[in-house]
Structure formats: structure tokens, C-alpha cells
NUPA-912503 format. One record per residue (C-alpha): residue number from 1; residue in three letters; x, y, z negated. Coordinates in nm, 3 decimals. Each point is the difference from the previous one (the first is absolute). Layout:
N
<site nr="NUM" rest="ala" xx="X" yy="Y" zz="Z"/>
...
***
This chain:
156
<site nr="1" rest="unk" xx="0.000" yy="0.000" zz="0.000"/>
<site nr="2" rest="unk" xx="0.148" yy="0.338" zz="0.101"/>
<site nr="3" rest="unk" xx="-0.002" yy="0.307" zz="-0.231"/>
<site nr="4" rest="unk" xx="-0.310" yy="0.159" zz="0.163"/>
<site nr="5" rest="unk" xx="-0.198" yy="-0.323" zz="-0.027"/>
<site nr="6" rest="unk" xx="0.110" yy="-0.040" zz="-0.360"/>
<site nr="7" rest="unk" xx="-0.097" yy="0.360" zz="-0.085"/>
<site nr="8" rest="unk" xx="-0.343" yy="-0.037" zz="0.161"/>
<site nr="9" rest="unk" xx="-0.061" yy="-0.334" zz="-0.174"/>
<site nr="10" rest="unk" xx="0.094" yy="0.154" zz="-0.336"/>
<site nr="11" rest="unk" xx="-0.227" yy="0.301" zz="0.062"/>
<site nr="12" rest="unk" xx="-0.290" yy="-0.224" zz="0.105"/>
<site nr="13" rest="unk" xx="0.056" yy="-0.217" zz="-0.309"/>
<site nr="14" rest="unk" xx="-0.008" yy="0.314" zz="-0.214"/>
<site nr="15" rest="unk" xx="-0.297" yy="0.179" zz="0.162"/>
<site nr="16" rest="unk" xx="-0.200" yy="-0.282" zz="0.156"/>
<site nr="17" rest="unk" xx="-0.069" yy="-0.117" zz="0.351"/>
<site nr="18" rest="unk" xx="-0.347" yy="0.146" zz="0.056"/>
<site nr="19" rest="unk" xx="-0.073" yy="0.282" zz="0.244"/>
<site nr="20" rest="unk" xx="-0.038" yy="0.251" zz="-0.286"/>
<site nr="21" rest="unk" xx="0.362" yy="-0.071" zz="-0.100"/>
<site nr="22" rest="unk" xx="0.144" yy="0.094" zz="0.339"/>
<site nr="23" rest="unk" xx="0.083" yy="0.360" zz="-0.086"/>
<site nr="24" rest="unk" xx="0.203" yy="-0.076" zz="-0.316"/>
<site nr="25" rest="unk" xx="0.197" yy="-0.265" zz="0.189"/>
<site nr="26" rest="unk" xx="0.072" yy="0.244" zz="0.283"/>
<site nr="27" rest="unk" xx="0.098" yy="0.272" zz="-0.247"/>
<site nr="28" rest="unk" xx="0.239" yy="-0.243" zz="-0.168"/>
<site nr="29" rest="unk" xx="0.172" yy="-0.072" zz="0.330"/>
<site nr="30" rest="unk" xx="0.029" yy="0.373" zz="0.077"/>
<site nr="31" rest="unk" xx="0.139" yy="0.067" zz="-0.347"/>
<site nr="32" rest="unk" xx="0.273" yy="-0.260" zz="0.049"/>
<site nr="33" rest="unk" xx="0.068" yy="0.024" zz="0.375"/>
<site nr="34" rest="unk" xx="-0.095" yy="0.369" zz="0.058"/>
<site nr="35" rest="unk" xx="-0.235" yy="-0.096" zz="0.287"/>
<site nr="36" rest="unk" xx="-0.220" yy="-0.277" zz="0.140"/>
<site nr="37" rest="unk" xx="0.172" yy="-0.165" zz="0.294"/>
<site nr="38" rest="unk" xx="-0.202" yy="-0.189" zz="0.257"/>
<site nr="39" rest="unk" xx="0.154" yy="-0.317" zz="-0.140"/>
<site nr="40" rest="unk" xx="-0.102" yy="0.083" zz="-0.359"/>
<site nr="41" rest="unk" xx="-0.357" yy="0.076" zz="0.108"/>
<site nr="42" rest="unk" xx="-0.023" yy="-0.337" zz="0.178"/>
<site nr="43" rest="unk" xx="0.142" yy="-0.173" zz="-0.309"/>
<site nr="44" rest="unk" xx="-0.253" yy="0.178" zz="-0.224"/>
<site nr="45" rest="unk" xx="-0.280" yy="-0.118" zz="0.229"/>
<site nr="46" rest="unk" xx="0.137" yy="-0.356" zz="-0.008"/>
<site nr="47" rest="unk" xx="0.051" yy="-0.009" zz="-0.378"/>
<site nr="48" rest="unk" xx="-0.342" yy="0.150" zz="-0.077"/>
<site nr="49" rest="unk" xx="-0.185" yy="-0.183" zz="0.280"/>
<site nr="50" rest="unk" xx="-0.130" yy="0.330" zz="0.140"/>
<site nr="51" rest="unk" xx="-0.010" yy="0.084" zz="0.372"/>
<site nr="52" rest="unk" xx="0.315" yy="0.188" zz="0.107"/>
<site nr="53" rest="unk" xx="-0.220" yy="0.263" zz="0.164"/>
<site nr="54" rest="unk" xx="-0.150" yy="0.080" zz="-0.339"/>
<site nr="55" rest="unk" xx="0.344" yy="0.044" zz="-0.155"/>
<site nr="56" rest="unk" xx="0.114" yy="0.221" zz="0.291"/>
<site nr="57" rest="unk" xx="-0.324" yy="0.201" zz="-0.022"/>
<site nr="58" rest="unk" xx="0.045" yy="0.060" zz="-0.371"/>
<site nr="59" rest="unk" xx="0.365" yy="0.097" zz="0.044"/>
<site nr="60" rest="unk" xx="-0.077" yy="0.255" zz="0.269"/>
<site nr="61" rest="unk" xx="-0.302" yy="0.143" zz="-0.183"/>
<site nr="62" rest="unk" xx="0.188" yy="0.109" zz="-0.311"/>
<site nr="63" rest="unk" xx="0.256" yy="0.277" zz="0.045"/>
<site nr="64" rest="unk" xx="0.213" yy="-0.116" zz="-0.294"/>
<site nr="65" rest="unk" xx="0.063" yy="-0.343" zz="0.152"/>
<site nr="66" rest="unk" xx="0.291" yy="0.057" zz="0.235"/>
<site nr="67" rest="unk" xx="0.014" yy="-0.229" zz="0.303"/>
<site nr="68" rest="unk" xx="0.340" yy="0.108" zz="0.127"/>
<site nr="69" rest="unk" xx="0.332" yy="0.048" zz="-0.177"/>
<site nr="70" rest="unk" xx="0.022" yy="0.325" zz="-0.194"/>
<site nr="71" rest="unk" xx="0.270" yy="0.194" zz="-0.176"/>
<site nr="72" rest="unk" xx="0.097" yy="-0.036" zz="-0.363"/>
<site nr="73" rest="unk" xx="-0.205" yy="0.313" zz="-0.071"/>
<site nr="74" rest="unk" xx="-0.341" yy="0.030" zz="0.164"/>
<site nr="75" rest="unk" xx="-0.111" yy="0.362" zz="0.008"/>
<site nr="76" rest="unk" xx="-0.377" yy="0.034" zz="0.033"/>
<site nr="77" rest="unk" xx="-0.153" yy="0.341" zz="0.065"/>
<site nr="78" rest="unk" xx="-0.372" yy="0.038" zz="-0.065"/>
<site nr="79" rest="unk" xx="-0.182" yy="0.091" zz="0.322"/>
<site nr="80" rest="unk" xx="-0.337" yy="0.103" zz="-0.141"/>
<site nr="81" rest="unk" xx="-0.153" yy="0.340" zz="0.070"/>
<site nr="82" rest="unk" xx="0.088" yy="0.133" zz="-0.346"/>
<site nr="83" rest="unk" xx="0.370" yy="-0.077" zz="0.039"/>
<site nr="84" rest="unk" xx="-0.008" yy="0.128" zz="0.357"/>
<site nr="85" rest="unk" xx="-0.145" yy="0.331" zz="-0.119"/>
<site nr="86" rest="unk" xx="0.265" yy="0.022" zz="-0.272"/>
<site nr="87" rest="unk" xx="0.301" yy="-0.044" zz="0.231"/>
<site nr="88" rest="unk" xx="0.043" yy="-0.369" zz="0.080"/>
<site nr="89" rest="unk" xx="0.128" yy="0.081" zz="0.351"/>
<site nr="90" rest="unk" xx="0.278" yy="0.220" zz="-0.138"/>
<site nr="91" rest="unk" xx="0.107" yy="-0.292" zz="-0.222"/>
<site nr="92" rest="unk" xx="0.009" yy="-0.234" zz="0.298"/>
<site nr="93" rest="unk" xx="0.209" yy="0.248" zz="0.201"/>
<site nr="94" rest="unk" xx="0.243" yy="0.041" zz="-0.291"/>
<site nr="95" rest="unk" xx="0.036" yy="-0.376" zz="-0.046"/>
<site nr="96" rest="unk" xx="0.033" yy="-0.067" zz="0.373"/>
<site nr="97" rest="unk" xx="0.264" yy="0.272" zz="0.028"/>
<site nr="98" rest="unk" xx="0.194" yy="-0.127" zz="-0.301"/>
<site nr="99" rest="unk" xx="-0.011" yy="-0.372" zz="0.084"/>
<site nr="100" rest="unk" xx="-0.001" yy="0.035" zz="0.380"/>
<site nr="101" rest="unk" xx="-0.293" yy="-0.239" zz="0.039"/>
<site nr="102" rest="unk" xx="-0.364" yy="0.035" zz="0.105"/>
<site nr="103" rest="unk" xx="-0.308" yy="-0.130" zz="-0.176"/>
<site nr="104" rest="unk" xx="-0.005" yy="-0.378" zz="0.022"/>
<site nr="105" rest="unk" xx="0.376" yy="-0.029" zz="0.036"/>
<site nr="106" rest="unk" xx="0.281" yy="-0.125" zz="-0.224"/>
<site nr="107" rest="unk" xx="0.342" yy="0.159" zz="-0.035"/>
<site nr="108" rest="unk" xx="0.285" yy="-0.190" zz="0.171"/>
<site nr="109" rest="unk" xx="0.150" yy="-0.085" zz="-0.342"/>
<site nr="110" rest="unk" xx="-0.336" yy="-0.162" zz="-0.100"/>
<site nr="111" rest="unk" xx="-0.024" yy="0.225" zz="-0.304"/>
<site nr="112" rest="unk" xx="-0.319" yy="0.197" zz="0.085"/>
<site nr="113" rest="unk" xx="-0.325" yy="-0.065" zz="0.185"/>
<site nr="114" rest="unk" xx="-0.242" yy="0.289" zz="0.054"/>
<site nr="115" rest="unk" xx="-0.374" yy="-0.070" zz="0.016"/>
<site nr="116" rest="unk" xx="-0.327" yy="0.188" zz="-0.026"/>
<site nr="117" rest="unk" xx="-0.269" yy="-0.165" zz="-0.208"/>
<site nr="118" rest="unk" xx="-0.355" yy="0.056" zz="-0.111"/>
<site nr="119" rest="unk" xx="-0.085" yy="0.163" zz="-0.331"/>
<site nr="120" rest="unk" xx="0.244" yy="-0.056" zz="-0.284"/>
<site nr="121" rest="unk" xx="-0.254" yy="0.128" zz="-0.252"/>
<site nr="122" rest="unk" xx="0.180" yy="0.324" zz="-0.088"/>
<site nr="123" rest="unk" xx="-0.219" yy="0.248" zz="0.189"/>
<site nr="124" rest="unk" xx="-0.009" yy="0.236" zz="-0.298"/>
<site nr="125" rest="unk" xx="0.382" yy="0.030" zz="0.023"/>
<site nr="126" rest="unk" xx="0.044" yy="-0.006" zz="0.377"/>
<site nr="127" rest="unk" xx="0.205" yy="-0.055" zz="0.201"/>
<site nr="128" rest="unk" xx="0.095" yy="-0.342" zz="-0.133"/>
<site nr="129" rest="unk" xx="0.285" yy="-0.232" zz="0.089"/>
<site nr="130" rest="unk" xx="0.083" yy="-0.351" zz="-0.112"/>
<site nr="131" rest="unk" xx="0.349" yy="-0.150" zz="0.016"/>
<site nr="132" rest="unk" xx="-0.037" yy="-0.370" zz="-0.075"/>
<site nr="133" rest="unk" xx="-0.192" yy="0.020" zz="-0.331"/>
<site nr="134" rest="unk" xx="0.099" yy="0.356" zz="-0.098"/>
<site nr="135" rest="unk" xx="-0.264" yy="0.270" zz="0.052"/>
<site nr="136" rest="unk" xx="0.095" yy="0.361" zz="0.075"/>
<site nr="137" rest="unk" xx="-0.264" yy="0.273" zz="-0.001"/>
<site nr="138" rest="unk" xx="-0.021" yy="0.364" zz="0.100"/>
<site nr="139" rest="unk" xx="0.297" yy="-0.070" zz="0.225"/>
<site nr="140" rest="unk" xx="0.155" yy="0.282" zz="0.200"/>
<site nr="141" rest="unk" xx="0.260" yy="-0.033" zz="0.278"/>
<site nr="142" rest="unk" xx="0.265" yy="0.121" zz="-0.247"/>
<site nr="143" rest="unk" xx="-0.110" yy="-0.250" zz="-0.264"/>
<site nr="144" rest="unk" xx="-0.003" yy="-0.286" zz="0.252"/>
<site nr="145" rest="unk" xx="0.359" yy="0.076" zz="0.102"/>
<site nr="146" rest="unk" xx="0.100" yy="-0.006" zz="-0.367"/>
<site nr="147" rest="unk" xx="-0.178" yy="-0.332" zz="-0.057"/>
<site nr="148" rest="unk" xx="0.146" yy="-0.166" zz="0.309"/>
<site nr="149" rest="unk" xx="0.350" yy="0.120" zz="-0.084"/>
<site nr="150" rest="unk" xx="-0.021" yy="-0.198" zz="-0.326"/>
<site nr="151" rest="unk" xx="-0.109" yy="-0.314" zz="0.187"/>
<site nr="152" rest="unk" xx="0.273" yy="0.048" zz="0.261"/>
<site nr="153" rest="unk" xx="0.265" yy="0.002" zz="-0.270"/>
<site nr="154" rest="unk" xx="-0.113" yy="-0.339" zz="-0.135"/>
<site nr="155" rest="unk" xx="0.187" yy="-0.304" zz="0.126"/>
<site nr="156" rest="unk" xx="-0.196" yy="-0.257" zz="0.196"/>
***
């Protein structure tokens, strides 16, 4: 049994093999592997006896289930109207300029991936940004440069 199969078996043992346990199993794979590969989705379907199309459909429905390799730090910028009105585009421009990537791309060193996502739940402190599990609110272009500089100084 290879490491992915072993991980999925352990997650299915822990959470269960019913359809309602699909999301926690998928989240466990993403937590460990950083994304759901096509292979891991097929293995989840096999282990849980769920059609592969259902696994793929679930993976592509949820924005926090990555289906392609991502950087060590996933930067998510809220794209709701509130954040847009509060300067979300200026944040994106500042990040794109600093990291030399566009939305949906990963830096060549695999350190950062930039994504837009639906509501992060911080509308009262917009614009909001999430880097992995860390939330940043009332972010300005200056503040985002400061935040990213700290992450850039960390070793991979």
C-alpha cells in the first residue's frame, strides 16, 4: 500500500466510509498533501465505494479543496462586493506586483499561490485576506506588503 492509499484508509477508518464522511476525508488529504490529486480522488472513491464523479464534483465545488499543486502559503483574497468596495483590487495589484504572479498562479519557488475566494466572513472588517489559516482584516496595500515580507523571510 502506497502512502496516499494508507493516508486515505486511515482517514476513512477515522471518519467513516459513508457519503456524509467524504468532506472530512478530503480535507484530511488536503491537510497532509496540500491538494487533491486526480490519483487521490480516485483512491478516495475506491476506498469509500463512492462514484469518482461524486468525489471530483465535491472537490471542484468547494474553493478550499485545492485540486492542483499550490504553494506553501495560499493567499486567498475575498472577492465579495464588500471587500471589492473596500479596496480588494488594490490588494490584488500590490500582491501581484510584489510576487510577480497573477491570480490563480504559484510563484516559481512554490512558496506562494494567489487565489480569490468567496466570503471569508469578515465583511465588517473588509477587505479580508487569508494566508493558510491566518486571517488578516482591514488590509491595505502597504499592510499587505508588510505581511508578505514576513512570509518571504521564512524558510521553506
